[in-house]
C-alpha positions as CSV (number, residue, x, y, z in Angstrom):
1,M,-92.4,-2.1,29.3
2,V,-91.2,-3.3,25.9
3,V,-90.3,0.2,24.9
4,T,-88.2,0.7,28.0
5,L,-86.5,-2.6,27.4
6,I,-85.6,-1.8,23.8
7,F,-84.4,1.7,24.8
8,L,-82.0,0.4,27.5
9,S,-80.8,-2.8,25.8
10,V,-79.9,-1.1,22.5
11,L,-78.3,1.9,24.1
12,I,-76.3,0.0,26.8
13,G,-75.6,-2.8,24.4
14,G,-74.1,-0.4,21.8
15,M,-71.8,1.2,24.5
16,V,-70.8,-2.2,25.8
17,I,-69.4,-3.4,22.5
18,G,-67.5,-0.1,22.1
19,M,-69.8,1.9,19.9
20,P,-69.5,5.7,20.3
21,I,-72.4,7.1,22.4
22,A,-73.7,9.2,19.5
23,H,-73.9,6.2,17.3
24,S,-75.6,4.2,20.0
25,L,-78.2,7.0,20.4
26,V,-79.0,7.0,16.7
27,L,-79.3,3.2,16.7
28,T,-81.6,3.4,19.7
29,G,-83.8,5.9,17.9
30,A,-83.9,3.7,14.8
31,A,-84.8,0.6,16.9
32,L,-87.7,2.4,18.6
33,M,-88.9,3.6,15.2
34,W,-88.8,0.1,13.8
35,Y,-90.7,-1.2,16.9
36,L,-93.3,1.5,16.5
37,D,-93.6,0.4,12.8
38,F,-92.9,3.7,11.0
39,F,-89.2,3.3,10.1
40,D,-88.1,6.2,7.9
41,T,-84.5,7.2,7.2
42,Q,-85.5,10.7,6.1
43,L,-87.2,11.3,9.5
44,L,-84.0,10.1,11.2
45,A,-81.9,12.5,9.2
46,Q,-84.3,15.4,9.8
47,N,-84.2,14.9,13.6
48,L,-80.5,14.5,13.6
49,Q,-80.1,17.8,11.8
50,A,-82.8,19.5,14.0
51,G,-80.8,18.5,17.1
52,F,-78.0,21.0,16.4
53,D,-80.0,23.5,14.3
54,N,-80.9,25.4,17.4
55,F,-80.0,29.0,18.2
56,P,-79.3,28.7,21.9
57,L,-76.8,25.9,21.1
58,L,-74.7,28.6,19.5
59,A,-73.5,29.2,23.0
60,V,-71.7,25.9,23.1
61,P,-68.9,26.6,20.5
62,F,-68.3,30.1,21.8
63,F,-68.0,28.9,25.5
64,I,-65.6,26.2,24.3
65,L,-63.6,28.8,22.4
66,A,-63.6,31.1,25.4
67,G,-62.1,28.4,27.6
68,E,-59.4,27.5,25.0
69,L,-58.5,31.2,24.6
70,M,-58.3,31.7,28.4
71,N,-55.8,28.8,28.8
72,A,-53.7,29.7,25.8
73,G,-53.8,33.5,26.2
74,G,-52.6,33.7,29.8
75,L,-55.9,34.5,31.5
76,S,-56.0,31.3,33.5
77,R,-52.4,31.6,34.7
78,R,-52.9,35.2,36.0
79,I,-55.9,34.1,38.0
80,I,-53.8,31.3,39.6
81,D,-51.0,33.8,40.3
82,L,-53.5,36.1,42.0
83,A,-54.8,33.4,44.3
84,R,-51.2,32.3,45.0
85,A,-50.2,35.9,46.0
86,F,-53.0,36.1,48.6
87,V,-53.2,32.6,50.2
88,G,-50.1,30.7,49.0
89,H,-48.3,31.4,52.4
90,I,-50.9,29.5,54.5
91,P,-50.0,25.9,55.5
92,G,-51.3,23.8,52.6
93,G,-51.6,27.1,50.8
94,L,-51.4,25.7,47.2
95,G,-54.6,23.7,47.9
96,Y,-56.4,26.9,48.8
97,V,-54.9,28.5,45.7
98,A,-56.4,25.7,43.7
99,I,-59.8,26.1,45.2
100,G,-59.8,29.9,44.8
101,A,-58.6,29.7,41.2
102,A,-61.1,27.0,40.4
103,V,-64.0,29.2,41.6
104,L,-62.7,32.2,39.6
105,L,-62.0,30.2,36.5
106,A,-65.4,28.6,36.7
107,S,-67.0,32.0,36.3
108,M,-65.2,32.4,33.0
109,S,-65.1,29.2,31.0
110,G,-67.9,26.7,32.1
111,S,-65.8,23.7,31.1
112,A,-64.6,21.2,33.7
113,I,-62.0,19.7,31.4
114,A,-60.5,23.0,30.4
115,D,-60.3,24.3,34.0
116,T,-58.9,21.1,35.4
117,A,-56.2,20.9,32.7
118,A,-55.2,24.5,33.4
119,L,-55.1,24.0,37.2
120,A,-53.2,20.7,37.0
121,T,-50.7,21.9,34.5
122,I,-49.7,24.9,36.6
123,L,-50.3,23.8,40.2
124,L,-49.5,20.0,40.3
125,P,-45.7,20.6,39.8
126,M,-45.7,23.2,42.5
127,M,-47.5,20.9,44.9
128,R,-44.9,18.2,44.2
129,D,-42.1,20.7,44.9
130,Q,-43.6,21.4,48.3
131,K,-43.9,17.6,49.1
132,Y,-47.7,17.5,49.0
133,P,-49.1,13.9,48.6
134,D,-49.7,13.3,44.9
135,S,-53.1,11.6,45.6
136,Y,-54.7,14.4,47.6
137,S,-53.2,17.1,45.3
138,A,-54.6,15.4,42.2
139,G,-57.9,14.7,44.0
140,L,-58.3,18.3,45.0
141,L,-57.5,19.6,41.5
142,A,-60.1,17.2,39.9
143,S,-62.7,18.1,42.5
144,G,-62.1,21.8,42.0
145,G,-62.4,21.5,38.3
146,I,-66.0,20.3,38.4
147,I,-67.1,23.7,39.9
148,A,-66.8,25.0,36.3
149,P,-70.1,23.6,35.0
150,I,-72.0,25.0,38.1
151,I,-71.0,28.6,38.2
152,P,-72.1,30.5,35.1
153,P,-71.3,30.6,32.3
154,S,-72.0,26.9,32.0
155,M,-72.0,24.8,28.9
156,P,-74.0,21.9,30.5
157,F,-76.7,24.3,31.6
158,V,-77.1,25.5,28.0
159,I,-77.4,21.9,26.8
160,Y,-79.8,21.0,29.5
161,G,-81.9,24.1,28.9
162,V,-82.2,23.4,25.2
163,T,-82.9,19.7,25.7
164,T,-85.6,20.2,28.4
165,N,-87.0,23.6,27.4
166,T,-85.9,25.2,30.7
167,S,-84.8,28.8,31.1
168,I,-81.1,29.0,30.5
169,S,-80.8,32.4,32.2
170,K,-82.4,31.0,35.4
171,L,-80.3,27.9,35.3
172,F,-77.2,30.1,35.1
173,L,-78.2,32.1,38.1
174,S,-79.2,29.0,40.1
175,G,-75.5,27.9,40.1
176,V,-73.9,31.0,41.6
177,V,-74.5,30.4,45.3
178,P,-74.2,26.6,45.2
179,G,-70.9,27.0,43.3
180,L,-69.6,29.1,46.2
181,F,-70.9,26.4,48.6
182,M,-68.8,23.9,46.7
183,G,-65.7,26.0,47.1
184,A,-66.4,26.5,50.9
185,F,-66.9,22.7,51.4
186,L,-63.7,22.0,49.6
187,I,-61.8,24.5,51.8
188,A,-63.1,22.7,54.9
189,A,-62.1,19.3,53.6
190,W,-58.6,20.5,52.5
191,W,-58.1,22.2,55.9
192,F,-58.4,18.8,57.6
193,I,-56.0,17.2,55.1
194,A,-53.5,20.0,55.4
195,R,-53.6,19.7,59.2
196,K,-53.3,15.9,59.2
197,Y,-50.3,15.8,56.9
198,Q,-48.8,19.1,58.2
199,L,-48.4,20.4,54.6
200,S,-45.8,23.1,54.0
201,S,-46.5,26.7,53.0
202,G,-45.1,29.0,50.4
203,E,-43.3,32.2,51.0
204,R,-45.4,35.2,52.1
205,V,-45.4,38.0,49.6
206,D,-45.6,41.7,50.4
207,W,-48.7,43.8,49.6
208,G,-46.9,45.4,46.7
209,T,-46.6,42.0,45.0
210,R,-50.2,41.3,45.8
211,I,-51.4,44.5,44.3
212,K,-49.2,43.9,41.2
213,A,-50.8,40.4,40.8
214,L,-54.3,42.1,41.2
215,F,-53.5,44.6,38.4
216,K,-52.1,41.9,36.2
217,S,-55.3,39.8,36.6
218,F,-57.6,42.8,36.3
219,W,-58.6,42.1,32.7
220,A,-59.1,38.4,33.3
221,M,-61.3,39.2,36.4
222,M,-63.5,41.5,34.4
223,M,-64.8,38.6,32.3
224,P,-67.2,37.2,35.0
225,V,-68.3,40.7,35.9
226,I,-69.2,41.5,32.3
227,I,-71.0,38.1,31.8
228,L,-72.9,38.0,35.1
229,G,-73.7,41.7,35.0
230,G,-75.0,41.5,31.5
231,L,-77.1,38.4,32.2
232,K,-78.6,39.8,35.4
233,G,-79.2,43.3,33.8
234,G,-80.8,41.8,30.7
235,V,-78.2,43.3,28.4
236,F,-77.7,40.0,26.6
237,T,-79.0,36.4,26.4
238,P,-76.9,33.4,27.5
239,T,-76.1,32.8,23.8
240,E,-74.9,36.3,23.3
241,A,-73.0,36.1,26.6
242,A,-71.0,33.2,25.1
243,V,-70.1,35.4,22.1
244,V,-69.1,38.2,24.4
245,A,-66.9,35.9,26.5
246,A,-65.1,34.5,23.4
247,V,-64.5,38.0,21.8
248,Y,-63.4,39.4,25.2
249,A,-61.0,36.5,25.8
250,L,-59.6,36.9,22.3
251,F,-59.1,40.7,22.7
252,V,-57.4,40.3,26.1
253,S,-55.2,37.5,24.8
254,M,-54.0,39.2,21.7
255,V,-54.1,43.0,22.5
256,V,-53.7,43.3,26.3
257,Y,-51.6,40.3,27.4
258,R,-50.1,39.7,23.9
259,E,-49.5,36.0,24.6
260,M,-51.6,34.8,21.6
261,S,-49.7,34.5,18.3
262,W,-51.5,33.9,15.0
263,H,-50.1,30.3,14.8
264,K,-51.4,29.6,18.4
265,L,-54.7,31.2,17.5
266,Y,-55.1,28.7,14.6
267,E,-54.5,25.8,17.0
268,V,-57.0,27.2,19.5
269,F,-59.7,27.5,16.8
270,L,-58.9,24.0,15.6
271,A,-59.2,22.5,19.1
272,A,-62.4,24.4,19.8
273,A,-63.9,23.2,16.4
274,K,-63.1,19.5,17.1
275,T,-64.7,19.7,20.6
276,T,-67.7,21.5,19.2
277,A,-68.2,18.9,16.5
278,V,-68.3,16.1,19.1
279,V,-70.8,17.9,21.3
280,M,-73.0,18.9,18.4
281,F,-73.1,15.4,16.9
282,L,-74.1,14.1,20.4
283,C,-76.9,16.7,20.5
284,G,-78.2,15.7,17.1
285,A,-78.1,12.0,17.9
286,A,-79.9,12.6,21.3
287,T,-82.6,14.5,19.5
288,V,-83.4,11.4,17.4
289,T,-83.7,9.3,20.5
290,A,-85.7,12.0,22.4
291,Y,-88.2,12.3,19.5
292,M,-88.8,8.6,19.5
293,I,-89.0,8.4,23.3
294,T,-91.8,11.1,23.2
295,L,-93.7,9.2,20.5
296,A,-93.4,6.0,22.4
297,D,-94.8,7.8,25.5
298,L,-91.9,6.6,27.6
299,P,-92.1,9.6,30.1
300,N,-95.7,8.8,31.0
301,M,-94.8,5.1,31.4
302,L,-92.1,6.0,33.8
303,A,-94.4,8.4,35.6
304,D,-96.7,5.5,36.2
305,S,-93.8,3.5,37.6
306,F,-92.9,6.4,39.9
307,A,-96.5,7.1,40.8
308,G,-95.9,6.3,44.5
309,L,-93.2,8.9,44.7
310,L,-94.7,11.8,42.8
311,D,-96.6,13.0,45.9
312,K,-93.4,12.9,48.0
313,P,-91.0,15.5,46.3
314,V,-88.1,15.0,48.7
315,L,-88.1,11.2,48.4
316,F,-88.6,11.5,44.6
317,M,-85.5,13.9,44.4
318,A,-83.5,11.5,46.6
319,V,-84.3,8.6,44.3
320,M,-83.5,10.6,41.2
321,M,-80.2,11.8,42.6
322,I,-79.1,8.3,43.5
323,F,-80.1,7.1,40.0
324,L,-78.0,9.9,38.4
325,L,-75.1,9.2,40.7
326,V,-75.1,5.6,39.5
327,V,-75.4,6.7,35.8
328,G,-72.6,9.2,36.3
329,T,-70.1,6.4,37.2
330,A,-70.5,5.0,33.7
331,M,-71.4,8.0,31.5
332,D,-70.0,11.5,30.8
333,L,-72.1,14.5,31.6
334,T,-73.2,15.6,28.2
335,P,-74.6,12.2,27.2
336,T,-76.3,11.9,30.6
337,I,-78.1,15.3,29.9
338,L,-79.1,14.4,26.4
339,I,-80.3,10.9,27.2
340,F,-82.0,11.3,30.6
341,G,-82.9,15.0,30.7
342,P,-85.9,14.7,28.4
343,V,-87.1,11.7,30.4
344,C,-86.5,12.9,34.0
345,A,-87.6,16.6,33.7
346,P,-91.3,15.9,32.9
347,L,-91.3,13.5,36.0
348,A,-90.0,16.3,38.2
349,V,-92.8,18.6,36.9
350,K,-95.4,16.0,37.7
351,A,-93.9,15.7,41.2
352,G,-94.4,19.5,41.7
353,I,-90.7,20.3,41.7
354,D,-89.4,23.6,40.4
355,P,-87.9,22.7,36.9
356,V,-85.0,25.1,37.4
357,Y,-84.1,23.6,40.8
358,F,-84.4,20.1,39.3
359,G,-82.2,21.2,36.4
360,F,-79.6,22.5,38.7
361,M,-79.6,19.3,40.8
362,F,-79.4,17.2,37.6
363,I,-76.3,19.0,36.5
364,Y,-74.7,19.1,40.0
365,V,-75.1,15.3,40.5
366,G,-73.9,14.8,36.9
367,C,-70.8,16.8,37.7
368,I,-70.1,14.5,40.6
369,G,-70.0,11.7,38.1
370,L,-67.0,13.4,36.4
371,I,-64.9,12.4,39.5
372,T,-66.3,8.9,40.1
373,P,-64.7,5.7,38.6
374,P,-64.6,3.9,36.3
375,V,-65.1,6.7,33.7
376,G,-64.1,9.7,35.8
377,T,-63.4,12.0,32.9
378,V,-61.9,14.8,35.0
379,Q,-59.9,12.3,37.0
380,N,-58.4,11.1,33.7
381,V,-57.4,14.6,32.8
382,V,-55.4,15.0,36.0
383,A,-53.9,11.6,35.7
384,G,-52.8,12.4,32.2
385,V,-51.3,15.8,33.0
386,G,-49.6,14.6,36.2
387,K,-48.6,11.2,34.7
388,L,-50.2,9.5,37.7
389,R,-51.9,6.1,38.0
390,M,-55.7,6.3,38.0
391,E,-55.8,4.5,41.3
392,T,-53.8,7.3,42.9
393,V,-56.2,10.0,41.7
394,I,-59.3,8.0,42.8
395,K,-57.9,7.5,46.3
396,G,-57.2,11.3,46.6
397,T,-60.6,12.3,45.3
398,N,-62.6,10.2,47.7
399,P,-62.6,12.7,50.6
400,F,-63.8,15.5,48.4
401,L,-66.3,13.2,46.7
402,M,-67.9,12.5,50.1
403,V,-68.1,16.2,50.7
404,Y,-69.9,16.8,47.4
405,V,-72.4,14.0,48.2
406,L,-73.1,15.5,51.6
407,L,-73.7,18.9,49.9
408,A,-76.1,17.1,47.4
409,A,-78.0,15.7,50.4
410,L,-78.3,19.2,51.9
411,F,-79.6,20.6,48.6
412,V,-82.2,17.8,48.4
413,L,-83.3,18.3,52.0
414,F,-83.2,22.1,51.9
415,P,-84.1,23.2,48.3
416,Q,-84.2,26.8,49.6
417,L,-80.3,26.8,49.5
418,V,-80.8,26.9,45.7
419,T,-84.1,28.5,45.1
420,A,-83.9,31.4,47.6
421,P,-80.7,33.0,46.1
422,L,-82.1,32.4,42.6
423,K,-85.3,34.4,43.4
424,W,-83.2,37.2,44.8
425,M,-80.9,37.4,41.8
426,H,-83.6,37.0,39.2
């Protein structure tokens, strides 16, 4: 009980006073080490370094780089143009374009922030021109952006797999069909909104224009084919897939589309390096805390607390998902994975839950946290790009948030929606 109290009070207290999460994690590890009476700064440093000295984590900087290259090199824009050519003429068509483009972009970058920024930058001005309500336009773009961490390649799945020792390849494949479910549920919600507000449609384009858009986006569309095909065929590992994605995006940006100058390439590498540094420091800091949590036997203490639920897997999953939803309102996805992944995953195993299925649900519910206030990281991106008040974005996100929560409930009640396609693909 004392260990749990120290863990929560130091971690939450550090964040409340404005301390960066990574620093709070290191301080929490040091506090637990002091309580267990073997404080050693050398051990702290060793665990901090061990947290990012991990081969599978090499996927993180390369997936980040691939996302940056896609946005700067014209791949994202061509995907959006393709979706526009085929469904832009339907009433409320730009909303369907946003959803279609979100699903396609998700299969390339794995970054919610990168995909949301690309979608909002290009589509939000178009939606305004067609008199769409700002709130629902922004809410849809934010909600579409969080499909990115679910459909492979996914940076959060890599971090979760490394943190909890779960198969990253299986985690990747677990997100394919649920990611398509997310797109389908968004389409249904947007259909009601488009009908209610009688949203306008764009001009219908002829098949010649559509085929031209298809040809222009061909090289961009080949990226998910190469990545998913390579993973399923065993050609490369998730870490190698990240390298392939980055090199392919670089080749297409510079050689095929020729939209990447050397000066722009430097800016892309710099942005990717800064983001990578933040993520890796978080991973190292979380390893310090995870090491101390293990030594303090916190997972077994929590298992005793949840003893009454461990023989009721569905109820246990429901409680875990509600807990993660609450955590997601105050914490970004990566810290949530690093802090609670090592604690929650062993409990799921004790409850007899498939670790890959639990890992998928952990990330899915964590993604919902990206569009819930007060933190709402992805909502902040849309608000910044569109120069909108946060209240406006939150209001427009609510219908899609409810749809995602409903889908989460279906995944809890019917795990086969996740596990059955996974078995087939694997």
